[in-house]
N, CA, C and O of each residue as an XYZ file, in Angstrom:
524
protein
N     -13.556     12.124      6.321
C     -12.860     12.296      5.068
C     -11.524     11.556      5.160
O     -10.753     11.797      6.089
N     -11.242     10.668      4.221
C      -9.987      9.922      4.299
C      -8.786     10.823      4.019
O      -8.865     11.790      3.261
N      -7.682     10.470      4.656
C      -6.452     11.217      4.435
C      -5.883     10.869      3.063
O      -6.004      9.737      2.595
N      -5.273     11.839      2.441
C      -4.606     11.610      1.172
C      -3.194     11.109      1.472
O      -2.389     11.816      2.079
N      -2.911      9.906      1.049
C      -1.601      9.321      1.282
C      -0.902      9.186     -0.059
O      -1.355      8.451     -0.937
N       0.190      9.892     -0.209
C       0.961      9.808     -1.430
C       2.113      8.840     -1.190
O       2.954      9.061     -0.318
N       2.141      7.776     -1.964
C       3.241      6.837     -1.845
C       3.533      6.258     -3.209
O       2.744      6.379     -4.145
N       4.664      5.641     -3.292
C       5.100      5.026     -4.533
C       4.958      3.523     -4.367
O       5.753      2.910     -3.654
N       3.959      2.908     -5.010
C       3.702      1.485     -4.805
C       4.876      0.619     -5.242
O       5.526      0.876     -6.256
N       5.127     -0.416     -4.442
C       6.166     -1.374     -4.807
C       5.512     -2.742     -4.973
O       4.285     -2.832     -5.033
N       6.286     -3.776     -5.047
C       5.743     -5.111     -5.261
C       5.205     -5.246     -6.671
O       5.748     -4.659     -7.608
N       4.131     -6.023     -6.826
C       3.554     -6.235     -8.150
C       2.964     -4.954     -8.738
O       2.997     -4.756     -9.953
N       2.427     -4.090     -7.886
C       1.892     -2.822     -8.378
C       3.013     -1.953     -8.938
O       2.835     -1.285     -9.957
N       4.159     -1.963     -8.280
C       5.305     -1.207     -8.782
C       5.819     -1.757    -10.098
O       6.203     -0.996    -10.986
N       5.827     -3.082    -10.229
C       6.240     -3.700    -11.485
C       5.256     -3.338    -12.600
O       5.664     -3.055    -13.726
N       3.971     -3.349    -12.285
C       2.958     -2.983    -13.278
C       3.137     -1.534    -13.729
O       3.009     -1.236    -14.917
N       3.431     -0.636    -12.793
C       3.649      0.765    -13.163
C       4.940      0.937    -13.955
O       5.006      1.786    -14.843
N       5.965      0.148    -13.650
C       7.198      0.180    -14.435
C       6.924     -0.263    -15.866
O       7.399      0.366    -16.812
N       6.159     -1.343    -16.032
C       5.808     -1.806    -17.377
C       4.950     -0.784    -18.118
O       5.114     -0.593    -19.323
N       4.041     -0.130    -17.407
C       3.218      0.909    -18.031
C       4.076      2.077    -18.488
O       3.892      2.593    -19.591
N       5.021      2.499    -17.640
C       5.922      3.591    -18.026
C       6.764      3.219    -19.234
O       6.914      4.021    -20.156
N       7.317      2.006    -19.238
C       8.144      1.584    -20.372
C       7.318      1.462    -21.648
O       7.804      1.788    -22.731
N       6.086      1.003    -21.535
C       5.212      0.905    -22.707
C       4.932      2.277    -23.304
O       4.953      2.441    -24.524
N       4.673      3.255    -22.456
C       4.395      4.594    -22.963
C       5.652      5.287    -23.442
O       5.572      6.180    -24.285
N       6.805      4.908    -22.934
C       8.058      5.432    -23.474
C       8.252      4.947    -24.908
O       8.741      5.690    -25.758
N       7.867      3.695    -25.175
C       7.975      3.149    -26.525
C       6.922      3.762    -27.444
O       7.187      3.965    -28.629
N       5.743      4.059    -26.924
C       4.657      4.624    -27.721
C       4.912      6.087    -28.069
O       4.432      6.558    -29.099
N       5.651      6.815    -27.243
C       5.776      8.267    -27.391
C       6.287      8.688    -28.765
O       5.665      9.533    -29.409
N       7.390      8.131    -29.231
C       7.958      8.607    -30.489
C       7.095      8.282    -31.697
O       6.804      9.200    -32.465
N       6.658      7.032    -31.927
C       5.837      6.789    -33.115
C       4.522      7.565    -33.111
O       4.062      8.018    -34.158
N       3.919      7.717    -31.931
C       2.653      8.447    -31.871
C       2.862      9.914    -32.222
O       2.082     10.482    -32.986
N       3.898     10.532    -31.678
C       4.135     11.945    -31.966
C       4.594     12.146    -33.405
O       4.204     13.125    -34.041
N       5.402     11.254    -33.922
C       5.859     11.386    -35.310
C       4.696     11.203    -36.284
O       4.672     11.824    -37.347
N       3.753     10.370    -35.933
C       2.599     10.130    -36.816
C       1.617     11.293    -36.787
O       0.964     11.591    -37.787
N       1.518     11.944    -35.636
C       0.569     13.045    -35.516
C       1.042     14.290    -36.247
O       0.228     15.001    -36.837
N       2.340     14.568    -36.222
C       2.882     15.757    -36.866
C       3.999     15.368    -37.825
O       5.174     15.488    -37.481
N       3.653     14.907    -39.015
C       4.694     14.463    -39.946
C       5.279     15.580    -40.810
O       5.948     15.290    -41.802
N       5.049     16.840    -40.465
C       5.573     17.938    -41.278
C       7.101     17.913    -41.254
O       7.693     17.869    -40.176
N       7.751     17.942    -42.424
C       9.204     17.815    -42.463
C       9.951     18.971    -41.824
O      11.105     18.797    -41.433
N       9.346     20.138    -41.701
C      10.070     21.286    -41.158
C      10.252     21.216    -39.643
O      11.121     21.896    -39.096
N       9.448     20.410    -38.961
C       9.548     20.372    -37.495
C       9.874     18.979    -36.975
O       9.578     18.682    -35.818
N      10.458     18.135    -37.770
C      10.736     16.776    -37.310
C      11.789     16.733    -36.211
O      11.684     15.911    -35.301
N      12.790     17.588    -36.270
C      13.836     17.561    -35.242
C      13.279     17.952    -33.879
O      13.541     17.238    -32.911
N      12.511     19.065    -33.740
C      11.954     19.376    -32.423
C      10.985     18.306    -31.918
O      10.953     18.018    -30.722
N      10.204     17.721    -32.811
C       9.284     16.669    -32.377
C      10.070     15.446    -31.930
O       9.731     14.816    -30.928
N      11.114     15.111    -32.670
C      11.954     13.980    -32.279
C      12.630     14.202    -30.940
O      12.705     13.284    -30.123
N      13.125     15.416    -30.703
C      13.757     15.723    -29.418
C      12.733     15.720    -28.283
O      13.010     15.220    -27.193
N      11.554     16.277    -28.542
C      10.498     16.268    -27.523
C      10.033     14.863    -27.205
O       9.827     14.520    -26.040
N       9.867     14.046    -28.239
C       9.453     12.659    -28.015
C      10.534     11.891    -27.273
O      10.227     11.068    -26.410
N      11.792     12.149    -27.598
C      12.886     11.477    -26.891
C      12.936     11.909    -25.433
O      13.193     11.086    -24.554
N      12.693     13.189    -25.164
C      12.681     13.666    -23.776
C      11.535     13.045    -22.986
O      11.715     12.641    -21.838
N      10.362     12.972    -23.600
C       9.219     12.342    -22.931
C       9.499     10.862    -22.690
O       9.226     10.347    -21.606
N      10.040     10.181    -23.689
C      10.336      8.756    -23.543
C      11.381      8.518    -22.459
O      11.244      7.582    -21.672
N      12.409      9.339    -22.402
C      13.444      9.193    -21.382
C      12.888      9.468    -19.989
O      13.220      8.769    -19.032
N      12.043     10.488    -19.882
C      11.433     10.801    -18.584
C      10.526      9.663    -18.114
O      10.512      9.321    -16.931
N       9.771      9.083    -19.044
C       8.891      7.978    -18.666
C       9.687      6.719    -18.320
O       9.367      6.029    -17.352
N      10.711      6.423    -19.097
C      11.489      5.208    -18.851
C      12.245      5.288    -17.528
O      12.325      4.300    -16.798
N      12.797      6.453    -17.217
C      13.567      6.586    -15.986
C      12.691      6.888    -14.778
O      13.085      6.623    -13.642
N      11.529      7.431    -15.012
C      10.657      7.793    -13.898
C      11.016      9.134    -13.295
O      10.675      9.400    -12.142
N      11.695      9.984    -14.047
C      12.055     11.317    -13.574
C      11.068     12.314    -14.160
O      11.084     12.570    -15.364
N      10.216     12.875    -13.324
C       9.162     13.759    -13.811
C       8.123     12.988    -14.611
O       7.572     13.498    -15.587
N       7.862     11.760    -14.194
C       7.010     10.858    -14.972
C       5.579     11.362    -15.067
O       4.951     11.234    -16.118
N       5.059     11.925    -14.001
C       3.678     12.424    -14.057
C       3.551     13.583    -15.030
O       2.585     13.647    -15.789
N       4.502     14.492    -15.020
C       4.465     15.624    -15.948
C       4.639     15.142    -17.387
O       3.957     15.622    -18.292
N       5.546     14.200    -17.597
C       5.764     13.669    -18.949
C       4.526     12.935    -19.446
O       4.150     13.073    -20.610
N       3.889     12.158    -18.575
C       2.681     11.439    -18.972
C       1.537     12.413    -19.236
O       0.728     12.180    -20.134
N       1.457     13.489    -18.477
C       0.429     14.500    -18.715
C       0.660     15.202    -20.046
O      -0.290     15.448    -20.790
N       1.902     15.524    -20.350
C       2.219     16.146    -21.630
C       1.914     15.200    -22.784
O       1.358     15.615    -23.801
N       2.276     13.933    -22.627
C       1.978     12.943    -23.664
C       0.472     12.788    -23.858
O      -0.004     12.712    -24.990
N      -0.281     12.740    -22.755
C      -1.735     12.618    -22.851
C      -2.342     13.831    -23.554
O      -3.265     13.684    -24.356
N      -1.833     15.024    -23.259
C      -2.360     16.228    -23.905
C      -2.077     16.215    -25.407
O      -2.946     16.547    -26.212
N      -0.860     15.831    -25.775
C      -0.520     15.787    -27.199
C      -1.345     14.726    -27.921
O      -1.811     14.958    -29.037
N      -1.526     13.574    -27.299
C      -2.329     12.520    -27.915
C      -3.790     12.951    -28.031
O      -4.440     12.671    -29.038
N      -4.306     13.628    -27.010
C      -5.697     14.085    -27.050
C      -5.903     15.126    -28.152
O      -6.949     15.149    -28.801
N      -4.912     15.977    -28.357
C      -5.012     16.967    -29.434
C      -5.027     16.269    -30.787
O      -5.737     16.693    -31.700
N      -4.250     15.208    -30.917
C      -4.159     14.503    -32.184
C      -5.356     13.637    -32.526
O      -5.490     13.196    -33.667
N      -6.228     13.385    -31.562
C      -7.384     12.518    -31.820
C      -8.289     13.112    -32.901
O      -8.798     12.386    -33.755
N      -8.485     14.411    -32.863
C      -9.392     15.047    -33.813
C      -8.933     14.988    -35.259
O      -9.760     14.969    -36.170
N      -7.634     14.961    -35.479
C      -7.132     14.988    -36.854
C      -6.732     13.614    -37.379
O      -6.238     13.507    -38.502
N      -6.934     12.576    -36.600
C      -6.496     11.241    -37.006
C      -7.613     10.487    -37.727
O      -8.795     10.802    -37.584
N      -7.200      9.474    -38.512
C      -8.185      8.582    -39.133
C      -8.926      7.828    -38.034
O      -8.489      7.796    -36.883
N     -10.049      7.224    -38.402
C     -10.887      6.582    -37.392
C     -10.168      5.449    -36.679
O     -10.251      5.349    -35.455
N      -9.463      4.590    -37.413
C      -8.778      3.480    -36.757
C      -7.636      3.968    -35.869
O      -7.395      3.396    -34.805
N      -6.939      5.007    -36.288
C      -5.873      5.569    -35.467
C      -6.446      6.369    -34.302
O      -5.833      6.433    -33.236
N      -7.598      6.971    -34.490
C      -8.214      7.757    -33.422
C      -8.560      6.877    -32.224
O      -8.367      7.286    -31.079
N      -9.069      5.673    -32.478
C      -9.381      4.768    -31.365
C      -8.116      4.348    -30.625
O      -8.122      4.218    -29.401
N      -7.043      4.138    -31.360
C      -5.756      3.820    -30.724
C      -5.292      4.993    -29.861
O      -4.809      4.789    -28.747
N      -5.436      6.214    -30.366
C      -5.022      7.383    -29.598
C      -5.891      7.597    -28.365
O      -5.400      8.047    -27.330
N      -7.178      7.279    -28.470
C      -8.062      7.373    -27.302
C      -7.590      6.417    -26.206
O      -7.524      6.795    -25.036
N      -7.265      5.192    -26.583
C      -6.805      4.230    -25.580
C      -5.448      4.619    -25.005
O      -5.211      4.441    -23.810
N      -4.555      5.146    -25.839
C      -3.250      5.605    -25.343
C      -3.400      6.802    -24.413
O      -2.691      6.907    -23.412
N      -4.323      7.704    -24.742
C      -4.566      8.858    -23.885
C      -5.100      8.412    -22.533
O      -4.685      8.935    -21.499
N      -6.014      7.455    -22.532
C      -6.547      6.942    -21.263
C      -5.470      6.303    -20.406
O      -5.445      6.500    -19.191
N      -4.590      5.551    -21.017
C      -3.496      4.940    -20.260
C      -2.521      5.967    -19.721
O      -2.022      5.824    -18.605
N      -2.244      7.004    -20.503
C      -1.340      8.052    -20.039
C      -1.957      8.823    -18.871
O      -1.256      9.195    -17.930
N      -3.267      9.062    -18.933
C      -3.947      9.729    -17.819
C      -3.925      8.839    -16.573
O      -3.766      9.335    -15.458
N      -4.082      7.534    -16.759
C      -3.982      6.613    -15.617
C      -2.594      6.679    -14.992
O      -2.458      6.625    -13.770
N      -1.572      6.794    -15.819
C      -0.208      6.917    -15.302
C      -0.026      8.233    -14.543
O       0.692      8.278    -13.544
N      -0.668      9.295    -15.010
C      -0.618     10.570    -14.287
C      -1.254     10.421    -12.912
O      -0.718     10.916    -11.921
N      -2.395      9.741    -12.848
C      -3.117      9.608    -11.575
C      -2.426      8.652    -10.611
O      -2.438      8.886     -9.403
N      -1.820      7.575    -11.123
C      -1.198      6.578    -10.252
C       0.228      6.922     -9.853
O       0.677      6.528     -8.777
N       0.929      7.635    -10.681
C       2.318      7.966    -10.392
C       3.267      6.921    -10.968
O       2.825      5.921    -11.534
N       4.558      7.149    -10.824
C       5.532      6.304    -11.496
C       5.839      4.978    -10.807
O       6.403      4.091    -11.449
N       5.504      4.804     -9.559
C       5.815      3.568     -8.862
C       7.147      3.653     -8.132
O       7.856      4.655     -8.225
N       7.479      2.589     -7.402
C       8.661      2.599     -6.548
C       9.958      2.538     -7.329
O      10.988      3.015     -6.851
N       9.931      1.959     -8.522
C      11.158      1.833     -9.298
C      11.273      2.999    -10.277
O      11.173      2.832    -11.492
N      11.485      4.180     -9.708
C      11.611      5.390    -10.505
C      12.529      6.357     -9.771
O      12.761      6.228     -8.569
N      13.036      7.309    -10.504
C      13.877      8.331     -9.878
C      13.035      9.205     -8.949
O      13.508      9.625     -7.893
N      11.793      9.479     -9.337
C      10.905     10.271     -8.483
C      10.723      9.635     -7.107
O      10.695     10.337     -6.097
N      10.599      8.316     -7.065
C      10.419      7.632     -5.781
C      11.659      7.785     -4.909
O      11.550      7.928     -3.691
N      12.820      7.756     -5.518
C      14.043      7.925     -4.733
C      14.234      9.370     -4.284
O      14.804      9.617     -3.221
N      13.769     10.314     -5.073
C      13.902     11.718     -4.691
C      12.832     12.164     -3.699
O      13.127     12.899     -2.757
N      11.593     11.723     -3.905
C      10.479     12.231     -3.117
C       9.732     11.145     -2.354
O       8.615     11.378     -1.893
N      10.317      9.979     -2.214
C       9.632      8.841     -1.593
C       9.421      9.021     -0.105
O       9.711     10.067      0.476
N       8.908      7.964      0.483
C       8.602      8.001      1.909
C       9.871      8.137      2.734
O      10.909      7.562      2.410
N       9.770      8.890      3.780
C      10.848      9.037      4.742
C      10.375      8.414      6.056
O       9.192      8.480      6.392
N      11.284      7.826      6.775
C      10.949      7.239      8.068
C      11.380      8.220      9.149
O      12.552      8.582      9.250
N      10.418      8.641      9.947
C      10.686      9.549     11.062
C      10.347      8.785     12.327
O       9.200      8.391     12.539
N      11.327      8.583     13.145
C      11.117      7.837     14.394
C      10.977      8.808     15.551
O      11.837      9.657     15.785
N       9.888      8.665     16.257
C       9.650      9.474     17.440
C       9.768      8.556     18.650
O       8.863      7.778     18.955
N      10.879      8.664     19.317
C      11.124      7.825     20.488
C      10.981      8.685     21.739
O      11.268      9.882     21.720
N      10.537      8.063     22.819
C      10.433      8.845     24.055
C      11.823      9.296     24.507
O      12.812      8.586     24.324
N      11.874     10.467     25.088
C      13.150     11.014     25.539
C      13.557     10.368     26.851
O      12.733     10.121     27.732
N      14.820     10.108     26.952
C      15.340      9.518     28.191
C      15.430     10.588     29.271
O      15.450     11.776     28.949
N      15.484     10.196     30.557
C      15.548     11.203     31.632
C      16.760     12.120     31.523
O      16.678     13.301     31.862
N      17.894     11.578     31.048
C      19.076     12.452     30.962
C      18.963     13.466     29.823
O      19.747     14.413     29.764
N      18.002     13.281     28.922
C      17.804     14.234     27.821
C      16.604     15.144     28.082
O      16.134     15.819     27.166
N      16.115     15.172     29.290
C      15.045     16.103     29.633
C      13.663     15.531     29.514
O      12.686     16.277     29.583
N      13.539     14.220     29.336
C      12.234     13.606     29.218
C      11.679     13.242     30.581
O      12.365     13.363     31.596
N      10.408     12.786     30.597
C       9.827     12.395     31.891
C      10.549     11.152     32.419
O      10.913     10.254     31.659
N      10.735     11.127     33.670
C      11.588     10.100     34.175
C      11.041      9.136     35.071
O      11.754      8.239     35.522
């Protein structure tokens, strides 16, 4: 059974994940505003969409934000017109991919929870090691 290795990809993969996060940050507000256009709840939806967009753009809690966005988009698929429903299906799939892949190396999550280097060096004789 292969070991599960959690890491934040860098290089071209990290750039691709950064672009994916920024794309979904831009998609968050129009998609949520279109799904729930009721005038009585526009402020909470706007604040929620802004929070999701900020989390995705910065990479802070990106997996949770992408999961929340995917859930909201999936709920909206049933009530949308056919042409908009296909767009929401594709956006939901991309958001789920972002949940599975993670935010990438250029994110706040990577700096908070990224790889740590632990060096295990042999002990010298004066420190109680074999001599």
